[in-house]
C-alpha positions in Angstrom: 31.9 -3.2 -2.1 29.3 -5.7 -1.0 28.6 -9.4 -0.8 25.3 -11.1 -1.4 23.4 -14.3 -1.5 20.7 -15.2 -4.1 18.3 -18.1 -3.6 15.6 -18.9 -6.2 13.1 -21.7 -5.3 11.8 -23.6 -8.3 9.3 -26.5 -8.5 12.1 -29.0 -8.7 15.4 -27.4 -7.6 16.4 -24.6 -5.2 19.2 -22.6 -6.8 21.9 -20.9 -4.7 24.6 -18.4 -5.6 26.8 -16.3 -3.4 28.9 -13.4 -4.7 31.6 -11.8 -2.7 32.9 -8.6 -4.3 35.8 -8.4 -1.8 37.6 -11.3 -3.3 35.5 -11.5 -6.6 34.4 -15.1 -5.9 31.2 -16.8 -6.9 29.9 -20.1 -5.4 27.0 -21.9 -6.9 24.9 -24.9 -5.8 21.6 -26.6 -6.6 19.6 -28.9 -4.4 16.2 -30.5 -4.6 13.4 -28.2 -3.4 11.5 -29.2 -0.2 7.9 -28.4 -1.3 6.3 -28.9 2.1 8.7 -26.6 3.8 10.5 -24.5 1.1 12.6 -22.6 3.7 14.4 -25.9 4.7 16.1 -26.2 1.4 17.2 -22.6 1.6 18.8 -23.1 5.0 20.4 -26.4 4.0 22.0 -25.1 0.8 23.4 -22.1 2.7 24.8 -24.1 5.6 26.6 -26.6 3.3 28.3 -23.7 1.4 29.1 -21.1 4.0 30.5 -21.2 7.5 28.7 -19.1 10.2 31.6 -16.6 10.1 31.3 -16.2 6.3 27.5 -15.8 6.5 27.8 -13.1 9.1 29.8 -10.9 6.6 27.1 -11.1 3.8 25.4 -7.8 3.2 22.3 -8.9 1.3 20.1 -11.9 1.1 17.9 -11.7 -2.1 15.2 -14.2 -2.6 12.7 -15.3 -5.3 9.8 -17.4 -4.2 6.5 -18.9 -5.4 4.9 -19.2 -2.0 2.2 -16.6 -2.8 1.6 -18.0 -6.3 1.3 -21.6 -4.9 -1.2 -20.4 -2.3 -3.4 -19.1 -5.1 -2.9 -22.2 -7.4 -3.7 -24.5 -4.5 -6.3 -22.2 -2.9 -4.6 -22.7 0.4 -4.8 -19.3 1.9 -6.7 -17.4 4.7 -10.4 -17.5 5.2 -11.3 -14.1 3.8 -14.3 -11.8 4.5 -15.1 -8.8 2.2 -16.6 -5.5 3.3 -18.0 -3.7 0.2 -20.2 -0.8 -0.7 -23.9 -1.5 -0.4 -25.2 -2.8 -3.7 -21.9 -4.2 -4.9 -21.7 -7.5 -3.1 -21.6 -9.6 -6.3 -19.0 -7.6 -8.3 -16.4 -10.4 -8.0 -18.9 -12.9 -9.6 -20.4 -10.6 -12.2 -16.8 -9.8 -13.3 -16.9 -8.0 -16.6 -19.6 -10.2 -18.2 -17.2 -11.6 -20.8 -15.7 -15.1 -21.3 -12.0 -16.0 -21.1 -12.6 -18.7 -23.7 -15.0 -17.2 -26.2 -15.9 -20.3 -28.1 -16.0 -22.8 -25.2 -19.6 -23.3 -24.4 -18.7 -25.1 -21.2 -16.2 -22.5 -19.9 -16.8 -21.6 -16.2 -15.1 -18.7 -14.4 -13.0 -19.7 -11.4 -15.0 -19.6 -8.2 -14.5 -16.4 -6.2 -12.0 -16.5 -3.3 -14.8 -15.1 -1.0 -18.1 -17.0 -0.9 -21.3 -14.8 -1.0 -22.2 -15.3 2.6 -18.8 -13.7 3.6 -19.3 -10.7 1.4 -20.9 -8.0 3.6 -22.5 -4.8 2.4 -21.7 -1.5 4.2 -23.7 1.7 3.7 -21.3 4.3 2.3 -20.5 5.9 -1.1 -17.9 8.2 -2.7 -18.0 10.0 -6.0 -15.3 9.3 -8.5 -13.5 12.5 -7.6 -13.4 11.5 -3.9 -16.2 13.6 -2.6 -18.5 11.9 -0.1 -22.0 11.0 -1.4 -23.1 8.9 1.6 -21.2 8.8 5.0 -19.9 5.6 6.3 -22.4 3.8 8.5 -20.3 2.7 11.5 -23.0 0.4 12.8 -22.9 -1.7 9.6 -19.1 -2.2 10.2 -19.6 -3.2 13.8 -22.3 -5.7 12.9 -20.0 -7.0 10.1 -17.1 -7.4 12.7 -19.3 -9.4 15.0 -20.4 -11.7 12.1 -16.9 -12.2 10.8 -15.5 -13.1 14.2 -18.3 -15.6 14.6 -17.4 -17.2 11.3 -13.8 -17.5 12.2 -12.5 -15.1 9.6 -8.8 -14.4 9.9 -8.4 -11.9 7.1 -10.6 -9.1 5.8 -10.5 -7.2 2.5 -12.1 -3.8 2.5 -13.0 -2.5 -1.0 -15.3 0.4 -1.3 -16.5 2.1 -4.5 -14.1 4.8 -5.7 -11.9 4.4 -2.7 -8.8 4.9 -5.0 -9.7 8.6 -4.9 -10.3 8.9 -1.1 -9.0 6.5 1.6 -11.2 8.1 4.3 -14.0 5.5 4.6 -11.7 2.4 4.3 -9.4 3.7 7.0 -12.3 4.4 9.2 -13.8 0.9 8.6 -10.4 -0.7 9.5 -10.3 1.3 12.7 -13.8 0.2 13.7 -12.9 -3.4 13.0 -9.8 -3.3 15.3 -11.7 -1.4 18.0 -14.4 -4.1 18.1 -12.1 -7.1 18.5 -11.0 -8.2 15.1 -7.5 -9.6 15.4 -6.7 -10.8 11.9 -5.1 -9.2 8.8 -6.9 -6.3 7.1 -6.2 -5.3 3.4 -7.5 -2.0 2.1 -8.1 -1.5 -1.6 -7.0 2.2 -1.4 -3.6 1.0 -0.1 -3.3 -2.0 -2.4 -4.1 0.0 -5.6 -4.7 3.6 -6.4 -6.4 2.8 -9.7 -9.9 2.6 -10.9 -11.8 -0.5 -12.2 -13.8 -1.9 -9.3 -13.7 -5.6 -10.2 -10.0 -5.6 -10.7 -9.2 -3.5 -7.6 -11.6 -5.6 -5.4 -10.1 -8.9 -6.6 -6.6 -7.7 -6.1 -7.4 -6.7 -2.5 -9.0 -10.1 -1.9 -5.8 -11.8 -3.2 -3.7 -9.7 -0.9 -5.8 -10.7 2.1 -5.9 -14.3 0.9 -2.1 -14.8 0.8 -1.0 -12.3 3.5 -0.8 -14.7 6.4 0.9 -17.4 4.5 3.5 -15.1 3.0 4.1 -13.3 6.3 4.6 -16.6 8.2 6.9 -17.9 5.5 9.1 -14.8 5.4 9.2 -14.5 9.2 10.2 -18.2 9.5 12.9 -17.8 6.9 14.2 -14.6 8.4 14.5 -16.2 11.9 16.1 -19.4 10.5 18.7 -17.3 8.6 19.5 -15.2 11.7 19.9 -18.3 13.8 22.7 -19.6 11.5 24.5 -16.3 11.5 23.1 -13.9 8.8 23.1 -10.2 9.9 22.4 -8.4 6.6 19.4 -7.1 4.8 16.5 -9.3 3.6 15.1 -8.6 0.1 12.5 -10.3 -2.1 11.9 -9.9 -5.8 8.7 -8.1 -6.8 6.4 -9.2 -9.6 7.0 -5.8 -11.3 10.9 -6.2 -11.3 13.3 -5.0 -8.7 13.2 -6.1 -5.1 11.4 -5.1 -1.8 12.2 -5.7 1.8 10.7 -8.7 3.6 8.7 -6.3 5.8 7.1 -4.6 2.8 6.5 -7.9 1.2 4.6 -9.1 4.3 2.5 -5.9 4.1 1.9 -6.0 0.3 2.1 -9.7 -0.6 0.0 -9.2 -3.8 3.2 -7.6 -5.2 5.1 -10.9 -4.8 2.8 -13.3 -6.7 5.2 -13.6 -9.7 8.4 -13.2 -7.6 9.9 -16.5 -8.7 9.7 -16.2 -12.5 10.9 -12.6 -12.4 14.4 -13.4 -11.2 15.6 -14.7 -14.6 14.1 -11.7 -16.3 16.0 -9.4 -14.0 19.2 -11.1 -14.8 18.4 -11.0 -18.5 17.8 -7.2 -18.3 21.1 -6.7 -16.5 23.0 -8.8 -19.1 21.3 -7.0 -22.0 22.4 -3.6 -20.6 26.0 -4.9 -20.3 25.7 -6.0 -24.0 24.7 -2.4 -24.9 21.0 -3.0 -24.8 20.9 -6.1 -27.0 17.3 -7.1 -27.7 16.7 -10.7 -26.7 14.0 -13.2 -25.7 14.7 -15.6 -22.8 14.2 -19.3 -22.6 14.3 -20.3 -18.9 13.7 -24.0 -18.7 13.5 -25.4 -15.2 12.3 -28.8 -13.9 8.6 -27.9 -13.9 8.0 -24.9 -16.1 9.2 -22.9 -19.1 9.3 -19.1 -18.6 10.0 -16.6 -21.4 10.3 -12.8 -21.3 11.0 -10.2 -24.0 14.0 -7.9 -23.2 13.9 -4.6 -25.2 16.4 -1.7 -24.8 17.9 -3.4 -21.7 14.7 -3.9 -19.7 12.1 -6.6 -19.4 8.6 -5.5 -20.5 6.3 -4.4 -17.7 2.5 -4.7 -17.5 0.4 -2.9 -15.0 -2.3 -5.6 -14.8 -2.2 -9.3 -15.3 -4.2 -12.4 -14.7 -3.4 -15.4 -12.5 -5.5 -18.5 -12.3 -8.3 -16.6 -14.1 -8.3 -13.7 -11.6 -7.1 -10.2 -12.4 -4.2 -8.7 -10.5 -4.0 -4.9 -10.6 -0.3 -4.7 -9.9 2.9 -4.0 -12.0 4.5 -7.2 -13.1 7.1 -8.3 -15.6 5.5 -9.8 -18.7 6.8 -13.4 -18.1 4.8 -16.1 -19.9 4.9 -19.5 -18.3 3.8 -22.9 -19.5 4.1 -26.4 -17.9 7.1 -27.5 -19.9 10.4 -28.4 -18.2 12.9 -31.1 -17.6 10.5 -32.9 -15.4 7.4 -32.6 -17.7 5.7 -36.0 -18.1 5.1 -37.5 -21.5 1.9 -39.4 -22.1 -0.7 -40.4 -24.7 -3.8 -38.3 -25.0 -7.3 -39.7 -25.6 -6.6 -39.8 -29.4 -3.4 -41.8 -28.9 -1.1 -38.8 -29.7 2.1 -38.2 -27.8 2.0 -35.2 -25.5 4.4 -33.6 -23.0 3.4 -31.6 -19.9 2.0 -29.7 -18.1 2.1 -32.3 -15.4 5.6 -32.7 -13.9 7.4 -35.3 -11.9 8.7 -32.4 -9.7 11.3 -32.7 -7.1 9.8 -35.9 -5.7 10.0 -38.5 -7.2 11.5 -36.6 -10.2 12.3 -38.1 -13.7 12.6 -41.9 -13.9 16.3 -41.7 -14.5 16.8 -40.1 -11.1 16.1 -43.5 -9.5 13.9 -42.0 -6.9 10.7 -44.0 -7.7 9.5 -42.1 -10.7 8.3 -44.3 -13.6 6.8 -41.8 -16.1 9.0 -40.7 -19.0 10.0 -37.0 -18.9 11.9 -34.6 -21.0 15.1 -35.3 -19.0 14.7 -39.1 -19.5 14.3 -38.5 -23.3 17.4 -36.2 -23.5 19.5 -38.6 -21.4 18.6 -41.6 -23.4 19.6 -39.8 -26.7 23.0 -38.9 -25.2 22.3 -35.1 -24.8 23.3 -35.1 -21.1 26.7 -36.6 -21.7 27.6 -39.0 -18.9 24.5 -38.0 -16.9 26.3 -36.5 -13.8 24.1 -33.7 -12.5 24.2 -31.3 -9.7 24.2 -32.5 -6.1 26.2 -35.6 -7.2 23.2 -37.1 -8.9 24.1 -39.9 -11.4 21.3 -40.7 -13.9 20.3 -44.3 -14.7 19.9 -45.0 -18.5 18.0 -48.3 -18.0 15.3 -46.6 -15.9 14.9 -43.9 -18.6 14.7 -46.6 -21.3 12.0 -48.5 -19.3 9.9 -45.3 -18.8 10.1 -44.4 -22.5 9.1 -47.9 -23.5 6.0 -47.8 -21.2 4.6 -45.0 -23.5 6.2 -45.7 -26.9 5.3 -49.4 -27.1 1.6 -48.4 -27.0 2.0 -46.6 -30.4 4.6 -48.8 -31.9 7.5 -46.4 -31.4 11.0 -47.4 -30.3 12.5 -45.9 -27.2 14.7 -43.7 -29.5 11.7 -42.5 -31.6 9.7 -41.8 -28.4 12.6 -39.7 -26.9 13.0 -37.7 -30.2 9.2 -37.1 -30.3 9.1 -35.9 -26.7 11.9 -33.4 -27.3 10.4 -32.1 -30.5 7.0 -31.7 -28.9 8.5 -29.9 -25.8 10.6 -27.5 -27.9 7.5 -26.7 -30.1 5.5 -25.9 -27.0 8.3 -23.6 -25.8 8.6 -21.9 -29.2 4.9 -21.3 -29.3 5.1 -19.5 -25.9 7.8 -17.3 -27.3 5.7 -16.5 -30.4 3.0 -15.1 -28.0 5.3 -12.4 -26.7 7.0 -11.7 -30.0 5.0 -12.3 -33.2 1.7 -11.5 -31.6 3.1 -8.1 -30.5 4.5 -7.4 -34.0 8.1 -8.4 -33.2 10.0 -10.7 -35.4 11.9 -13.3 -33.2 14.4 -13.8 -36.0 15.8 -10.3 -35.2 16.3 -11.2 -31.5 19.0 -13.3 -29.7 17.9 -16.2 -27.6 19.1 -16.1 -24.0 18.9 -19.7 -22.7 19.3 -20.6 -19.0 17.9 -22.7 -16.2 18.8 -26.3 -15.7 17.5 -27.4 -19.1 17.6 -24.1 -21.1 21.0 -24.6 -22.7 20.0 -28.2 -23.4 16.9 -27.2 -25.4 18.3 -24.0 -26.9 19.2 -25.4 -30.3 15.8 -26.9 -30.9 13.9 -23.8 -29.8 16.2 -21.5 -31.9 15.7 -23.8 -35.0 11.9 -23.6 -34.6 12.0 -19.8 -34.4 14.8 -19.3 -37.0 16.8 -17.4 -34.4 20.5 -17.2 -35.5 22.3 -16.6 -32.3 22.0 -18.2 -28.8 23.6 -16.7 -25.7 24.3 -19.1 -22.7 25.2 -16.8 -19.8 27.7 -17.7 -17.0 26.2 -19.8 -14.2 23.4 -20.7 -16.6 21.9 -23.3 -14.4 21.6 -20.8 -11.6 21.1 -17.7 -13.7 17.8 -16.8 -12.0 19.6 -16.8 -8.7 22.3 -14.7 -10.3 19.7 -12.3 -11.6 18.4 -11.8 -8.0 21.8 -10.3 -7.0 21.3 -7.2 -9.2 17.7 -6.5 -8.4 17.6 -2.9 -7.2 15.1 -1.9 -4.5 12.1 -0.7 -6.5 8.7 0.7 -5.4 5.8 1.7 -7.6 2.7 3.8 -6.9 -0.1 5.0 -9.1 -3.3 7.1 -8.9 -6.2 7.3 -11.3 -7.6 10.8 -12.1 -9.0 11.2 -15.6 -8.1 14.6 -17.0 -7.8 16.1 -20.5 -4.3 16.8 -21.6 -3.3 20.5 -21.2 -0.6 22.5 -19.7 -2.8 23.0 -16.6 -3.5 19.3 -16.3 0.2 18.6 -16.3 0.6 20.8 -13.3 -2.2 18.7 -11.6 -0.2 15.6 -12.5 2.9 17.0 -10.8 0.8 17.5 -7.6 -0.3 13.9 -7.8 3.3 12.8 -8.4 4.4 14.8 -5.3 1.9 12.9 -3.2 2.8 9.5 -4.8 6.5 10.0 -4.1 5.8 11.1 -0.6 3.8 7.8 0.0 6.7 5.8 -1.4 9.1 7.5 1.0 6.8 6.6 3.9 6.6 3.0 2.8 10.4 2.5 2.8 11.4 0.3 5.7 15.2 0.2 5.4 17.8 2.9 5.3 19.4 3.0 1.9 20.1 6.8 2.2 23.7 6.3 1.0 22.6 4.7 -2.2 21.6 6.4 -5.4 17.8 7.0 -5.7 16.3 7.3 -9.2 12.7 8.7 -9.7 10.8 7.4 -12.7 7.5 8.8 -14.1 4.9 7.3 -16.5 1.4 8.3 -17.6 -1.5 6.0 -18.8 -3.0 7.9 -21.8 -5.7 7.4 -24.4 -7.8 9.2 -26.9 -11.0 10.6 -25.5 -13.8 8.1 -25.8 -11.5 5.1 -25.6 -11.6 2.5 -22.9 -8.1 1.2 -22.7 -4.8 3.1 -22.4 -1.1 2.9 -23.3 1.6 3.6 -20.8 4.1 6.3 -21.8 7.3 6.6 -19.9 8.2 10.2 -19.3 12.0 10.7 -19.5 11.8 14.5 -19.5 11.3 15.2 -15.8 13.2 16.9 -13.0 13.3 14.8 -9.8 9.9 13.4 -10.5 8.2 16.5 -11.9 7.1 16.5 -15.6 9.2 19.0 -17.5 7.5 19.3 -20.9 4.5 21.0 -22.4 1.2 19.4 -23.4 1.8 19.7 -27.1 5.2 17.8 -26.9 3.6 15.2 -24.7 0.7 14.7 -27.2 3.2 14.2 -30.0 5.1 11.6 -28.0 1.8 9.8 -27.3 0.7 9.9 -30.9 4.1 8.4 -32.0 3.8 5.6 -29.4 0.1 5.0 -30.3 1.0 4.7 -34.0 3.9 2.4 -33.3 1.6 0.1 -31.2 -1.6 0.1 -33.4 -0.4 1.3 -36.8 -2.8 4.3 -36.8 -3.6 7.5 -35.0 -6.6 9.7 -34.3 -7.2 13.4 -34.4 -9.0 14.1 -31.2 -8.5 15.0 -27.6 -6.0 13.1 -25.5 -6.7 12.1 -21.9 -4.4 11.3 -19.0 -6.0 8.4 -17.0 -3.4 7.4 -14.4 -0.2 8.9 -13.1 2.6 6.5 -12.1 5.6 7.1 -9.9 8.6 4.8 -9.2 11.6 5.0 -7.0 14.6 2.8 -7.8 17.3 2.6 -5.1 20.4 1.1 -6.7 22.2 -1.6 -4.8 26.0 -1.6 -5.1 26.9 -2.7 -8.6 28.3 -6.2 -9.1 31.7 -6.5 -10.7 31.8 -7.2 -14.5 33.1 -10.7 -13.8 33.5 -13.3 -11.1 35.3 -16.6 -10.7 33.3 -19.7 -10.0 34.9 -21.2 -7.0 33.4 -24.7 -7.2 32.9 -25.7 -10.9 35.3 -28.5 -11.4 33.8 -31.0 -13.8 35.2 -34.6 -13.9 34.9 -36.0 -17.4 35.8 -39.6 -17.9 35.0 -39.8 -21.6 35.9 -37.2 -24.2 33.1 -38.2 -26.6 29.6 -39.8 -26.7 27.4 -41.2 -29.4 24.5 -38.8 -29.4 21.5 -38.0 -31.6 21.9 -35.0 -33.9 18.6 -33.3 -34.8 20.4 -31.5 -37.6 21.8 -34.7 -39.2 18.8 -36.8 -38.1 21.0 -39.6 -37.0 23.4 -40.6 -34.2 26.9 -39.1 -34.5 29.9 -38.6 -32.2 29.7 -35.5 -30.0 32.8 -34.3 -28.1 32.3 -33.7 -24.4 34.1 -30.7 -22.9 34.0 -28.6 -19.7 32.7 -25.1 -20.2 35.8 -23.5 -18.7 37.9 -25.2 -21.3 36.4 -23.2 -24.2 38.9 -20.4 -24.9 38.6 -19.9 -28.6 36.2 -20.5 -31.5 35.0 -24.1 -31.8 32.4 -26.0 -33.7 29.7 -28.5 -32.8 28.7 -31.3 -32.4 29.5 -30.9 -28.7 28.2 -31.5 -25.2 29.4 -28.7 -22.9 29.3 -29.4 -19.2 29.2 -27.1 -16.2 28.2 -27.9 -12.6 24.5 -27.0 -12.9 23.6 -27.2 -16.6 24.4 -29.0 -19.9 24.6 -27.3 -23.2 23.7 -29.4 -26.3 25.4 -28.0 -29.4 24.4 -29.6 -32.7 26.8 -29.9 -35.7 25.5 -26.8 -37.4 26.7 -24.4 -34.7 29.9 -22.5 -34.0 30.8 -21.8 -30.4 32.7 -18.8 -29.0 32.9 -16.8 -25.8 32.7 -13.0 -25.1 34.4 -10.9 -22.6 31.6 -11.4 -20.1 32.0 -15.1 -20.1 28.9 -15.8 -22.2 28.9 -18.8 -24.6 27.8 -17.6 -28.1 26.3 -20.2 -30.4 25.9 -19.1 -34.0 24.0 -21.1 -36.6 26.4 -21.8 -39.5 23.5 -22.4 -41.9 21.9 -19.0 -41.5 
């Protein structure tokens, strides 16, 4: 039995949920985010929902944050210096010599995080197998230290050629820096990533150094503030690659937290999918600022082992969440050609949509939905009452310029927003050979249930799932995020029975490193070891990752021929063809999953009383293409099958159900919307 808090910080709202398995109660809340000091909203929402005594009995605090991501987006991180192998000073500017936008003649790569004058060459060199070609020149490191101190550098990234195969030179360089008076943070590429590709590994190390101080300070401040108000449990943060990690490990490896925020919803979706017997689904997480979508197959979100953020590669596992600037606060405007657009600019938490009455005057998706009646009476979380006159005024400021009425403008904004969201879903489904019509749409976030009908119609998805606590579902997803650590090592070897023995030796070392990295005692919890191999045909550049289910406590337990057949099957599934040549193992991957105590199958929402003064509202129906009467009902009043049109209210979200949908619930408390016309 355990109790836990989940807090997910979004661009507009901070979502809170507390689950106490002892009495099976759930409390949810949502308050505006405090962008300048995000920890303030966290402390405030906890204090207003829990007494000091109640907080002292909580076992886990699980958190999703965008602090690292924002540091990169805003370029507000540490002043970083780079120590690199002599001759490789410009690797982060040369990149891979390609263009992110092939047909854009004016495309420019993002400026490097370390300017050239702070990139210092060190004489040393390793072979790809880890053997030493040229010994480390300690005098070069001492001179570099003197120069970096003079320049006021507070964080250093050390990335030597082929260091993934031998840490010796990087560890020695760090020791020399510290012995010669450097007092800042130091990031080593050999500890950040055990994989090859120098540009990607170097850039990832620089990102780690760039965000380390900001992330460490934030986590330390948050930890101290929570201890001051009575929290005594364990502090966990979601990782970009799913699962969670301790605050201490996150401070040491902040590059693994860059996508911490968007992953929380995907974690919850994976858990729900497994409870629904591995139902395949695609998520629609619509917040105030962004739209996030993730593909859930066989009960798990899809994992990538390299991604790109603000044009920079990040060589780290992360859940394949696609994000666009489309949410409830997305601002509608006219482009240079006079066409109506929506996003990516957002009204954010301050001032927010015009109808919030906090000084905003630009029309947003929320203003459009409220004006059309889709938000019912307009009573939102935190006691916020929306103002229809302000929404109308904002819509008129844009629509009048192109001779559209306020109603037509609002309809256009919603159709454009939903089309943008549907396009993002197509990227992770159709472009990967998956038909979205065969999936279920899991809609959550403050505006996910509101937009779900429009998104599903665009994609011809027949069934929509609205989970319990839908407005705070990302925070709920945090509560089930098992402690997870991943490690990898590149060593290119041809597939054979002998090479599999070599892989097992690598795995033994990888699992040993993961054990050493563990900073919290979860010895009483179940530990699960997971193994994967990056494989390719000889002569190819890129790989596919094959999960190895046949292993005994982290040691591969199958022969080379069987593994080759598994690889060929996966390759043919991915690319539609297969070759007849030698197979290579490129990288070996190890993971340790430490299960947190399981949550109960159900919980009762302690504070979800909805006051409804009107049982119906005249609202626009996109299916009928006209205004009709929608009934208004509290979510907890839906006990049996019903039909739209209907506005379903809960404390942190509103579900818009058009006339062509049937509504039901399942044993887990999910709302199930089924299109009657399909």
